[in-house]
N, C-alpha and C positions, 0 to 999 in steps of 0.2 A: 234282288242281286242280278247282275248281268254278266254275260260273258263278252269280253271287250270286242272282238271283231264278229263274233256270231259263229254258229256252227250249223250243220245240218242235222236235222232230226227227222225220223220217220214215225209216222203214226197210223196204227192200224184202226179201221173204222168198221163198225158192224151194227146192224139193226135187224130185227125180226119181227117187230109188233108195229101195228099202225101202218103206215105206208113206208116200208123199209127203203125203197128206192129213193123217194123223196127225201127221207131223213139223211141218207148218206150223202146225197147231193146237197142238201142245205148244210150238211157239216163242213163240206169244203168251203162254202161261203163263209161260215162262221170262223173256221180256222184262219181264213184270210183276213178277216175284219176284226174279230174280237180278241185276239191275242196280242197284247203290246209287244213292241220290238220284235215282231214276227212276220214273216211274209210266207204265204203258200207258194211254193216254187215249183210243184209238180203234183200230178195224181194219176193213179192207175184208173183203169177201167173198173166198172162195177161188176161183180160176180155174184151170182146165186149159187148157194152150196147148202147142203145138209147141216143141221146143228151138230156141233162138236160133243155136246153132253147128252142130256136126255133127248131121246128122239120123238117124244110126244109134244114137239113144238114146231112152230113154222121154220121153214128154210130161212137162212140168212141172207142178207146182201152184205157183201164185204168189198172193201177197197183199201188202198194205202195212200197217205198223203205225205209229200216232202216239204218239210218246212226248213227255212232260214231263220234262225232265232237267236237273240242275244240274252234270252232268259236262261237262268240257271234251271237245271233238270227238275228240281222240286217245284219251282215256280211255274214252269212249263206244265207239270203234272196239275198243278191246282188250277191253271187256265183250263186244261182239258176237261177236269171234273166240272168246272162251273158251266162249261158249255153242255155237258151231258145233263146237268141239273136243269138249265135253262130249257132243254129239249124234253123235260119230263122224266129223266131218268131218277129212280129211286133206288137207293143202295140198301138192300135188305140182306146182303151176306150170301145170296144165292149164288152158287157158282155154276157157270155154264148154263144159266137159265135164260128165259126170253128177256129181250132188251128193246127199249126204244132207241136207244143209241149207247154205244160202247166205243170209247176212244182209248186206246191203248198206246203208251209210248213205247215203241218198239226198240229204237235206237237213238242215242244222243251222241253224235260225233263217233269217235272210237272209244268211247269210255265204257268200262264195266263198272256198274254201281250196284251196291247191295245196301240199300237204305231203308229205313222203316217206311213201308207203303210203297217202295219203288225199287224194282229190279230192272237192270238194263244190262245186255239185251233182255228183251221180255222173256220170262221163262216159257218154254216150250216152243219158242219161234221155229226152231228147226223141225218140229213135227206137224206144223201147220201149212197145208198147201194153200189155204185162203190167205195167208200172209206171205209166204215166200213167193208165190207165182206173181201176185200183183207187185211185191217189192222188186222182183226181178224186171218188171216193165219200167221202173224208175231208176234202177241203180245197177245195171249190169256191170260186173267187175267189183262190186262191193265185197268187202271182208266184214263178215259179222264177228265182232270181237269175241274171242274165246270160243267161237263155234265153228267158223271156216268160211270159205268162199260161197257167195250166194249162188253160183252156177252149179256148184257141187251139190249143194243143199237141194236145188231145184231138180236135179237128175233123179232124186228119189221119188218124185211125184209124176204121175202121167197127166194130171189135170183132169181126169174124168169126171170128178165130182164138182168141178167149177163149171158153171155155164156163164159165159160172158153176156152182159146186159147191154143190148143196143141202146145207145144214148139217143134221145130226142134230136131228131134232125141228121142222125148219122145215116150214111148210105149202107143199105143192105143188098149184098149180092144175091141175085135169085137166077135161076136156071133161065127165065125168059130175058133177063137183063144182060146176059153175057152174049158176046157175039163177036 
């Protein structure tokens, strides 16, 4: 099923096993190429942060992608799960455990959905700095349906637990380079 003119959807991306930075970067390419009737229209920087759940696991690398899609929400979710599976994700029911790749449908237009297997906005979105701050890079002025203004949500976080990851080829300012 498709949405006639298409909508914006936002996807949270996370990984902490294998080579998390490479997996998150690869997920951007997969989102751009492997989802029918969908275009990648934006992406946040990558951030390293401590795990949300059990602390006896590696840090995560997280980011957010903006998509323009004509897919219905459940079809988009199915496509995201297919990408996870293709990247080696095995769903064993472990909550907040280590992941090769985790793709979460955060927002789908301005819809509030409570369907079997899918809640949008993503539950807990307002409590996750690793979602809110990268999302703010892509969508300042956004209203999270049923939750509030993104800027107000972001004010609750100082960003101290998020470490931006320098992209390959990105310039890094150093004391010697300033002048």
